[in-house]
mmCIF file of the N, C-alpha and C atoms, coordinates in Angstrom:
data_MODEL
# 
_entry.id   MODEL 
# 
loop_
_atom_site.group_PDB 
_atom_site.id 
_atom_site.type_symbol 
_atom_site.label_atom_id 
_atom_site.label_alt_id 
_atom_site.label_comp_id 
_atom_site.label_asym_id 
_atom_site.label_entity_id 
_atom_site.label_seq_id 
_atom_site.pdbx_PDB_ins_code 
_atom_site.Cartn_x 
_atom_site.Cartn_y 
_atom_site.Cartn_z 
_atom_site.occupancy 
_atom_site.B_iso_or_equiv 
_atom_site.pdbx_formal_charge 
_atom_site.auth_seq_id 
_atom_site.auth_comp_id 
_atom_site.auth_asym_id 
_atom_site.auth_atom_id 
_atom_site.pdbx_PDB_model_num 
ATOM 1   N N  . UNK A 1 1  ? 0.873   -1.199 0.051   1.00 0.00 ? 1  UNK A N  1 
ATOM 2   C CA . UNK A 1 1  ? -0.053  -0.049 0.004   1.00 0.00 ? 1  UNK A CA 1 
ATOM 3   C C  . UNK A 1 1  ? 0.941   1.278  -0.033  1.00 0.00 ? 1  UNK A C  1 
ATOM 4   N N  . UNK A 1 2  ? 1.830   1.332  0.836   1.00 0.00 ? 2  UNK A N  1 
ATOM 5   C CA . UNK A 1 2  ? 2.687   2.498  0.963   1.00 0.00 ? 2  UNK A CA 1 
ATOM 6   C C  . UNK A 1 2  ? 3.394   2.744  -0.234  1.00 0.00 ? 2  UNK A C  1 
ATOM 7   N N  . UNK A 1 3  ? 3.831   1.537  -1.033  1.00 0.00 ? 3  UNK A N  1 
ATOM 8   C CA . UNK A 1 3  ? 4.544   1.783  -2.220  1.00 0.00 ? 3  UNK A CA 1 
ATOM 9   C C  . UNK A 1 3  ? 3.687   2.412  -3.249  1.00 0.00 ? 3  UNK A C  1 
ATOM 10  N N  . UNK A 1 4  ? 2.519   1.968  -3.406  1.00 0.00 ? 4  UNK A N  1 
ATOM 11  C CA . UNK A 1 4  ? 1.568   2.526  -4.262  1.00 0.00 ? 4  UNK A CA 1 
ATOM 12  C C  . UNK A 1 4  ? 1.247   4.098  -4.082  1.00 0.00 ? 4  UNK A C  1 
ATOM 13  N N  . UNK A 1 5  ? 1.232   4.427  -2.706  1.00 0.00 ? 5  UNK A N  1 
ATOM 14  C CA . UNK A 1 5  ? 0.838   5.716  -2.263  1.00 0.00 ? 5  UNK A CA 1 
ATOM 15  C C  . UNK A 1 5  ? 2.125   6.708  -2.711  1.00 0.00 ? 5  UNK A C  1 
ATOM 16  N N  . UNK A 1 6  ? 3.220   6.189  -2.499  1.00 0.00 ? 6  UNK A N  1 
ATOM 17  C CA . UNK A 1 6  ? 4.506   6.895  -2.624  1.00 0.00 ? 6  UNK A CA 1 
ATOM 18  C C  . UNK A 1 6  ? 4.610   7.228  -4.191  1.00 0.00 ? 6  UNK A C  1 
ATOM 19  N N  . UNK A 1 7  ? 4.207   6.269  -4.896  1.00 0.00 ? 7  UNK A N  1 
ATOM 20  C CA . UNK A 1 7  ? 4.370   6.455  -6.499  1.00 0.00 ? 7  UNK A CA 1 
ATOM 21  C C  . UNK A 1 7  ? 3.472   7.475  -6.993  1.00 0.00 ? 7  UNK A C  1 
ATOM 22  N N  . UNK A 1 8  ? 2.224   7.666  -6.285  1.00 0.00 ? 8  UNK A N  1 
ATOM 23  C CA . UNK A 1 8  ? 1.256   8.599  -6.741  1.00 0.00 ? 8  UNK A CA 1 
ATOM 24  C C  . UNK A 1 8  ? 1.955   9.966  -6.204  1.00 0.00 ? 8  UNK A C  1 
ATOM 25  N N  . UNK A 1 9  ? 2.537   10.147 -5.049  1.00 0.00 ? 9  UNK A N  1 
ATOM 26  C CA . UNK A 1 9  ? 3.113   11.298 -4.720  1.00 0.00 ? 9  UNK A CA 1 
ATOM 27  C C  . UNK A 1 9  ? 4.247   11.730 -5.367  1.00 0.00 ? 9  UNK A C  1 
ATOM 28  N N  . UNK A 1 10 ? 5.045   10.856 -5.846  1.00 0.00 ? 10 UNK A N  1 
ATOM 29  C CA . UNK A 1 10 ? 6.105   10.928 -6.595  1.00 0.00 ? 10 UNK A CA 1 
ATOM 30  C C  . UNK A 1 10 ? 5.855   11.598 -7.923  1.00 0.00 ? 10 UNK A C  1 
ATOM 31  N N  . UNK A 1 11 ? 4.863   11.127 -8.627  1.00 0.00 ? 11 UNK A N  1 
ATOM 32  C CA . UNK A 1 11 ? 4.378   11.513 -9.776  1.00 0.00 ? 11 UNK A CA 1 
ATOM 33  C C  . UNK A 1 11 ? 3.930   13.018 -9.615  1.00 0.00 ? 11 UNK A C  1 
ATOM 34  N N  . UNK A 1 12 ? 3.200   13.153 -8.584  1.00 0.00 ? 12 UNK A N  1 
ATOM 35  C CA . UNK A 1 12 ? 2.676   14.540 -8.386  1.00 0.00 ? 12 UNK A CA 1 
ATOM 36  C C  . UNK A 1 12 ? 3.737   15.617 -8.315  1.00 0.00 ? 12 UNK A C  1 
ATOM 37  N N  . UNK A 1 13 ? 4.751   15.211 -7.622  1.00 0.00 ? 13 UNK A N  1 
ATOM 38  C CA . UNK A 1 13 ? 5.892   16.164 -7.312  1.00 0.00 ? 13 UNK A CA 1 
ATOM 39  C C  . UNK A 1 13 ? 6.512   16.350 -8.654  1.00 0.00 ? 13 UNK A C  1 
ATOM 40  N N  . UNK A 1 14 ? 6.663   15.197 -9.468  1.00 0.00 ? 14 UNK A N  1 
ATOM 41  C CA . UNK A 1 14 ? 7.374   15.191 -10.722 1.00 0.00 ? 14 UNK A CA 1 
ATOM 42  C C  . UNK A 1 14 ? 6.426   16.141 -11.823 1.00 0.00 ? 14 UNK A C  1 
ATOM 43  N N  . UNK A 1 15 ? 5.180   16.251 -11.601 1.00 0.00 ? 15 UNK A N  1 
ATOM 44  C CA . UNK A 1 15 ? 4.209   16.979 -12.423 1.00 0.00 ? 15 UNK A CA 1 
ATOM 45  C C  . UNK A 1 15 ? 3.787   16.161 -13.596 1.00 0.00 ? 15 UNK A C  1 
ATOM 46  N N  . UNK A 1 16 ? 3.951   14.747 -13.390 1.00 0.00 ? 16 UNK A N  1 
ATOM 47  C CA . UNK A 1 16 ? 3.380   13.922 -14.543 1.00 0.00 ? 16 UNK A CA 1 
ATOM 48  C C  . UNK A 1 16 ? 2.013   13.524 -14.170 1.00 0.00 ? 16 UNK A C  1 
ATOM 49  N N  . UNK A 1 17 ? 0.873   14.187 -14.745 1.00 0.00 ? 17 UNK A N  1 
ATOM 50  C CA . UNK A 1 17 ? -0.348  13.921 -14.480 1.00 0.00 ? 17 UNK A CA 1 
ATOM 51  C C  . UNK A 1 17 ? -0.756  12.351 -15.013 1.00 0.00 ? 17 UNK A C  1 
ATOM 52  N N  . UNK A 1 18 ? -0.360  12.043 -16.129 1.00 0.00 ? 18 UNK A N  1 
ATOM 53  C CA . UNK A 1 18 ? -0.691  10.757 -16.679 1.00 0.00 ? 18 UNK A CA 1 
ATOM 54  C C  . UNK A 1 18 ? -0.131  9.631  -15.677 1.00 0.00 ? 18 UNK A C  1 
ATOM 55  N N  . UNK A 1 19 ? 1.068   9.669  -15.372 1.00 0.00 ? 19 UNK A N  1 
ATOM 56  C CA . UNK A 1 19 ? 1.501   8.732  -14.411 1.00 0.00 ? 19 UNK A CA 1 
ATOM 57  C C  . UNK A 1 19 ? 0.880   8.724  -13.048 1.00 0.00 ? 19 UNK A C  1 
ATOM 58  N N  . UNK A 1 20 ? 0.626   9.927  -12.539 1.00 0.00 ? 20 UNK A N  1 
ATOM 59  C CA . UNK A 1 20 ? -0.177  10.022 -11.231 1.00 0.00 ? 20 UNK A CA 1 
ATOM 60  C C  . UNK A 1 20 ? -1.553  9.443  -11.317 1.00 0.00 ? 20 UNK A C  1 
ATOM 61  N N  . UNK A 1 21 ? -2.137  9.619  -12.522 1.00 0.00 ? 21 UNK A N  1 
ATOM 62  C CA . UNK A 1 21 ? -3.686  8.946  -12.553 1.00 0.00 ? 21 UNK A CA 1 
ATOM 63  C C  . UNK A 1 21 ? -3.380  7.481  -12.702 1.00 0.00 ? 21 UNK A C  1 
ATOM 64  N N  . UNK A 1 22 ? -2.391  6.971  -13.578 1.00 0.00 ? 22 UNK A N  1 
ATOM 65  C CA . UNK A 1 22 ? -2.211  5.514  -13.605 1.00 0.00 ? 22 UNK A CA 1 
ATOM 66  C C  . UNK A 1 22 ? -1.983  4.868  -12.311 1.00 0.00 ? 22 UNK A C  1 
ATOM 67  N N  . UNK A 1 23 ? -1.207  5.632  -11.424 1.00 0.00 ? 23 UNK A N  1 
ATOM 68  C CA . UNK A 1 23 ? -0.664  5.185  -10.045 1.00 0.00 ? 23 UNK A CA 1 
ATOM 69  C C  . UNK A 1 23 ? -1.841  5.314  -9.173  1.00 0.00 ? 23 UNK A C  1 
ATOM 70  N N  . UNK A 1 24 ? -2.904  6.288  -9.340  1.00 0.00 ? 24 UNK A N  1 
ATOM 71  C CA . UNK A 1 24 ? -3.938  6.380  -8.571  1.00 0.00 ? 24 UNK A CA 1 
ATOM 72  C C  . UNK A 1 24 ? -4.930  5.043  -8.706  1.00 0.00 ? 24 UNK A C  1 
ATOM 73  N N  . UNK A 1 25 ? -5.098  4.842  -10.050 1.00 0.00 ? 25 UNK A N  1 
ATOM 74  C CA . UNK A 1 25 ? -5.997  3.690  -10.525 1.00 0.00 ? 25 UNK A CA 1 
ATOM 75  C C  . UNK A 1 25 ? -5.467  2.327  -10.101 1.00 0.00 ? 25 UNK A C  1 
ATOM 76  N N  . UNK A 1 26 ? -4.022  2.283  -9.811  1.00 0.00 ? 26 UNK A N  1 
ATOM 77  C CA . UNK A 1 26 ? -3.631  0.972  -9.344  1.00 0.00 ? 26 UNK A CA 1 
ATOM 78  C C  . UNK A 1 26 ? -3.712  0.918  -7.753  1.00 0.00 ? 26 UNK A C  1 
ATOM 79  N N  . UNK A 1 27 ? -3.692  1.951  -7.169  1.00 0.00 ? 27 UNK A N  1 
ATOM 80  C CA . UNK A 1 27 ? -3.639  2.213  -5.838  1.00 0.00 ? 27 UNK A CA 1 
ATOM 81  C C  . UNK A 1 27 ? -5.087  1.888  -5.094  1.00 0.00 ? 27 UNK A C  1 
ATOM 82  N N  . UNK A 1 28 ? -6.140  2.350  -5.819  1.00 0.00 ? 28 UNK A N  1 
ATOM 83  C CA . UNK A 1 28 ? -7.353  2.227  -5.084  1.00 0.00 ? 28 UNK A CA 1 
ATOM 84  C C  . UNK A 1 28 ? -7.909  0.776  -4.741  1.00 0.00 ? 28 UNK A C  1 
ATOM 85  N N  . UNK A 1 29 ? -7.687  -0.059 -5.816  1.00 0.00 ? 29 UNK A N  1 
ATOM 86  C CA . UNK A 1 29 ? -8.106  -1.482 -5.626  1.00 0.00 ? 29 UNK A CA 1 
ATOM 87  C C  . UNK A 1 29 ? -7.127  -2.093 -4.148  1.00 0.00 ? 29 UNK A C  1 
ATOM 88  N N  . UNK A 1 30 ? -5.878  -1.820 -4.068  1.00 0.00 ? 30 UNK A N  1 
ATOM 89  C CA . UNK A 1 30 ? -5.079  -2.114 -3.015  1.00 0.00 ? 30 UNK A CA 1 
ATOM 90  C C  . UNK A 1 30 ? -5.623  -1.686 -1.771  1.00 0.00 ? 30 UNK A C  1 
ATOM 91  N N  . UNK A 1 31 ? -5.938  -0.313 -1.643  1.00 0.00 ? 31 UNK A N  1 
ATOM 92  C CA . UNK A 1 31 ? -6.594  0.258  -0.359  1.00 0.00 ? 31 UNK A CA 1 
ATOM 93  C C  . UNK A 1 31 ? -7.855  -0.381 -0.209  1.00 0.00 ? 31 UNK A C  1 
ATOM 94  N N  . UNK A 1 32 ? -8.775  -0.713 -1.099  1.00 0.00 ? 32 UNK A N  1 
ATOM 95  C CA . UNK A 1 32 ? -9.952  -1.352 -0.918  1.00 0.00 ? 32 UNK A CA 1 
ATOM 96  C C  . UNK A 1 32 ? -9.733  -2.716 -0.309  1.00 0.00 ? 32 UNK A C  1 
ATOM 97  N N  . UNK A 1 33 ? -8.880  -3.454 -1.041  1.00 0.00 ? 33 UNK A N  1 
ATOM 98  C CA . UNK A 1 33 ? -8.652  -4.837 -0.519  1.00 0.00 ? 33 UNK A CA 1 
ATOM 99  C C  . UNK A 1 33 ? -8.090  -4.882 0.960   1.00 0.00 ? 33 UNK A C  1 
ATOM 100 N N  . UNK A 1 34 ? -7.261  -3.840 1.249   1.00 0.00 ? 34 UNK A N  1 
ATOM 101 C CA . UNK A 1 34 ? -6.735  -3.892 2.747   1.00 0.00 ? 34 UNK A CA 1 
ATOM 102 C C  . UNK A 1 34 ? -7.888  -3.524 3.681   1.00 0.00 ? 34 UNK A C  1 
ATOM 103 N N  . UNK A 1 35 ? -8.883  -2.715 3.235   1.00 0.00 ? 35 UNK A N  1 
ATOM 104 C CA . UNK A 1 35 ? -9.729  -2.309 4.034   1.00 0.00 ? 35 UNK A CA 1 
ATOM 105 C C  . UNK A 1 35 ? -10.773 -3.497 4.274   1.00 0.00 ? 35 UNK A C  1 
ATOM 106 N N  . UNK A 1 36 ? -11.073 -4.117 3.211   1.00 0.00 ? 36 UNK A N  1 
ATOM 107 C CA . UNK A 1 36 ? -11.956 -5.362 3.223   1.00 0.00 ? 36 UNK A CA 1 
ATOM 108 C C  . UNK A 1 36 ? -11.362 -6.550 4.185   1.00 0.00 ? 36 UNK A C  1 
ATOM 109 N N  . UNK A 1 37 ? -10.134 -6.664 4.255   1.00 0.00 ? 37 UNK A N  1 
ATOM 110 C CA . UNK A 1 37 ? -9.373  -7.590 4.910   1.00 0.00 ? 37 UNK A CA 1 
ATOM 111 C C  . UNK A 1 37 ? -9.284  -7.174 6.389   1.00 0.00 ? 37 UNK A C  1 
ATOM 112 N N  . UNK A 1 38 ? -9.515  -5.842 6.631   1.00 0.00 ? 38 UNK A N  1 
ATOM 113 C CA . UNK A 1 38 ? -9.436  -5.479 8.088   1.00 0.00 ? 38 UNK A CA 1 
ATOM 114 C C  . UNK A 1 38 ? -7.888  -5.022 8.489   1.00 0.00 ? 38 UNK A C  1 
ATOM 115 N N  . UNK A 1 39 ? -7.121  -4.930 7.410   1.00 0.00 ? 39 UNK A N  1 
ATOM 116 C CA . UNK A 1 39 ? -5.642  -4.388 7.743   1.00 0.00 ? 39 UNK A CA 1 
ATOM 117 C C  . UNK A 1 39 ? -5.695  -2.987 8.155   1.00 0.00 ? 39 UNK A C  1 
ATOM 118 N N  . UNK A 1 40 ? -6.592  -2.064 7.331   1.00 0.00 ? 40 UNK A N  1 
ATOM 119 C CA . UNK A 1 40 ? -6.909  -0.754 7.779   1.00 0.00 ? 40 UNK A CA 1 
ATOM 120 C C  . UNK A 1 40 ? -8.421  -0.488 7.918   1.00 0.00 ? 40 UNK A C  1 
ATOM 121 N N  . UNK A 1 41 ? -8.794  0.544  8.508   1.00 0.00 ? 41 UNK A N  1 
ATOM 122 C CA . UNK A 1 41 ? -10.311 0.784  8.865   1.00 0.00 ? 41 UNK A CA 1 
ATOM 123 C C  . UNK A 1 41 ? -10.843 1.159  7.339   1.00 0.00 ? 41 UNK A C  1 
ATOM 124 N N  . UNK A 1 42 ? -11.977 0.979  7.156   1.00 0.00 ? 42 UNK A N  1 
ATOM 125 C CA . UNK A 1 42 ? -12.613 1.392  5.829   1.00 0.00 ? 42 UNK A CA 1 
ATOM 126 C C  . UNK A 1 42 ? -12.589 2.895  5.674   1.00 0.00 ? 42 UNK A C  1 
ATOM 127 N N  . UNK A 1 43 ? -12.867 3.662  6.800   1.00 0.00 ? 43 UNK A N  1 
ATOM 128 C CA . UNK A 1 43 ? -12.766 5.079  6.772   1.00 0.00 ? 43 UNK A CA 1 
ATOM 129 C C  . UNK A 1 43 ? -11.405 5.661  6.528   1.00 0.00 ? 43 UNK A C  1 
ATOM 130 N N  . UNK A 1 44 ? -10.326 4.956  6.961   1.00 0.00 ? 44 UNK A N  1 
ATOM 131 C CA . UNK A 1 44 ? -8.993  5.430  6.485   1.00 0.00 ? 44 UNK A CA 1 
ATOM 132 C C  . UNK A 1 44 ? -8.796  5.192  5.197   1.00 0.00 ? 44 UNK A C  1 
ATOM 133 N N  . UNK A 1 45 ? -9.221  3.985  4.536   1.00 0.00 ? 45 UNK A N  1 
ATOM 134 C CA . UNK A 1 45 ? -9.020  3.821  3.207   1.00 0.00 ? 45 UNK A CA 1 
ATOM 135 C C  . UNK A 1 45 ? -9.676  4.878  2.429   1.00 0.00 ? 45 UNK A C  1 
ATOM 136 N N  . UNK A 1 46 ? -10.852 5.194  2.680   1.00 0.00 ? 46 UNK A N  1 
ATOM 137 C CA . UNK A 1 46 ? -11.787 6.165  2.046   1.00 0.00 ? 46 UNK A CA 1 
ATOM 138 C C  . UNK A 1 46 ? -11.114 7.440  2.037   1.00 0.00 ? 46 UNK A C  1 
ATOM 139 N N  . UNK A 1 47 ? -10.599 7.883  3.286   1.00 0.00 ? 47 UNK A N  1 
ATOM 140 C CA . UNK A 1 47 ? -9.971  9.082  3.377   1.00 0.00 ? 47 UNK A CA 1 
ATOM 141 C C  . UNK A 1 47 ? -8.652  9.269  2.579   1.00 0.00 ? 47 UNK A C  1 
ATOM 142 N N  . UNK A 1 48 ? -8.055  8.217  2.618   1.00 0.00 ? 48 UNK A N  1 
ATOM 143 C CA . UNK A 1 48 ? -6.700  8.225  1.683   1.00 0.00 ? 48 UNK A CA 1 
ATOM 144 C C  . UNK A 1 48 ? -7.067  8.376  0.310   1.00 0.00 ? 48 UNK A C  1 
ATOM 145 N N  . UNK A 1 49 ? -7.883  7.634  -0.221  1.00 0.00 ? 49 UNK A N  1 
ATOM 146 C CA . UNK A 1 49 ? -8.362  7.653  -1.585  1.00 0.00 ? 49 UNK A CA 1 
ATOM 147 C C  . UNK A 1 49 ? -8.793  9.190  -1.935  1.00 0.00 ? 49 UNK A C  1 
ATOM 148 N N  . UNK A 1 50 ? -9.650  9.722  -0.995  1.00 0.00 ? 50 UNK A N  1 
ATOM 149 C CA . UNK A 1 50 ? -10.121 10.988 -1.306  1.00 0.00 ? 50 UNK A CA 1 
ATOM 150 C C  . UNK A 1 50 ? -9.051  12.068 -1.391  1.00 0.00 ? 50 UNK A C  1 
ATOM 151 N N  . UNK A 1 51 ? -8.120  12.031 -0.487  1.00 0.00 ? 51 UNK A N  1 
ATOM 152 C CA . UNK A 1 51 ? -7.028  12.991 -0.417  1.00 0.00 ? 51 UNK A CA 1 
ATOM 153 C C  . UNK A 1 51 ? -6.251  12.892 -1.749  1.00 0.00 ? 51 UNK A C  1 
ATOM 154 N N  . UNK A 1 52 ? -5.796  11.616 -2.085  1.00 0.00 ? 52 UNK A N  1 
ATOM 155 C CA . UNK A 1 52 ? -5.094  11.222 -3.159  1.00 0.00 ? 52 UNK A CA 1 
ATOM 156 C C  . UNK A 1 52 ? -5.759  11.770 -4.396  1.00 0.00 ? 52 UNK A C  1 
ATOM 157 N N  . UNK A 1 53 ? -7.007  11.504 -4.572  1.00 0.00 ? 53 UNK A N  1 
ATOM 158 C CA . UNK A 1 53 ? -7.761  11.999 -5.740  1.00 0.00 ? 53 UNK A CA 1 
ATOM 159 C C  . UNK A 1 53 ? -7.590  13.394 -5.882  1.00 0.00 ? 53 UNK A C  1 
ATOM 160 N N  . UNK A 1 54 ? -7.958  14.144 -4.707  1.00 0.00 ? 54 UNK A N  1 
ATOM 161 C CA . UNK A 1 54 ? -7.869  15.569 -4.751  1.00 0.00 ? 54 UNK A CA 1 
ATOM 162 C C  . UNK A 1 54 ? -6.402  16.258 -5.306  1.00 0.00 ? 54 UNK A C  1 
ATOM 163 N N  . UNK A 1 55 ? -5.417  15.378 -4.869  1.00 0.00 ? 55 UNK A N  1 
ATOM 164 C CA . UNK A 1 55 ? -4.250  15.930 -5.147  1.00 0.00 ? 55 UNK A CA 1 
ATOM 165 C C  . UNK A 1 55 ? -3.920  15.788 -6.441  1.00 0.00 ? 55 UNK A C  1 
ATOM 166 N N  . UNK A 1 56 ? -4.487  14.622 -7.207  1.00 0.00 ? 56 UNK A N  1 
ATOM 167 C CA . UNK A 1 56 ? -4.218  14.338 -8.519  1.00 0.00 ? 56 UNK A CA 1 
ATOM 168 C C  . UNK A 1 56 ? -5.072  15.291 -9.294  1.00 0.00 ? 56 UNK A C  1 
ATOM 169 N N  . UNK A 1 57 ? -6.294  15.486 -8.987  1.00 0.00 ? 57 UNK A N  1 
ATOM 170 C CA . UNK A 1 57 ? -7.136  16.430 -9.690  1.00 0.00 ? 57 UNK A CA 1 
ATOM 171 C C  . UNK A 1 57 ? -6.640  17.831 -9.678  1.00 0.00 ? 57 UNK A C  1 
ATOM 172 N N  . UNK A 1 58 ? -5.873  18.371 -8.545  1.00 0.00 ? 58 UNK A N  1 
ATOM 173 C CA . UNK A 1 58 ? -5.540  19.633 -8.372  1.00 0.00 ? 58 UNK A CA 1 
ATOM 174 C C  . UNK A 1 58 ? -4.127  19.977 -9.348  1.00 0.00 ? 58 UNK A C  1 
ATOM 175 N N  . UNK A 1 59 ? -3.703  18.807 -9.913  1.00 0.00 ? 59 UNK A N  1 
ATOM 176 C CA . UNK A 1 59 ? -2.526  19.136 -10.906 1.00 0.00 ? 59 UNK A CA 1 
ATOM 177 C C  . UNK A 1 59 ? -2.839  19.994 -12.122 1.00 0.00 ? 59 UNK A C  1 
# 
């Protein structure tokens, strides 16, 4: 999970929107899977997805 989130943040810092969108699309299922398995709380996953989505859209 952390690797996927770092990839998104790295793409945002680099200013590569296409890569950031692709990384976001890859990270969402991972966050959902971790929430479904109980590794992280579902609200934590939702908050993380929302914040990452806002960061990507703000590019």
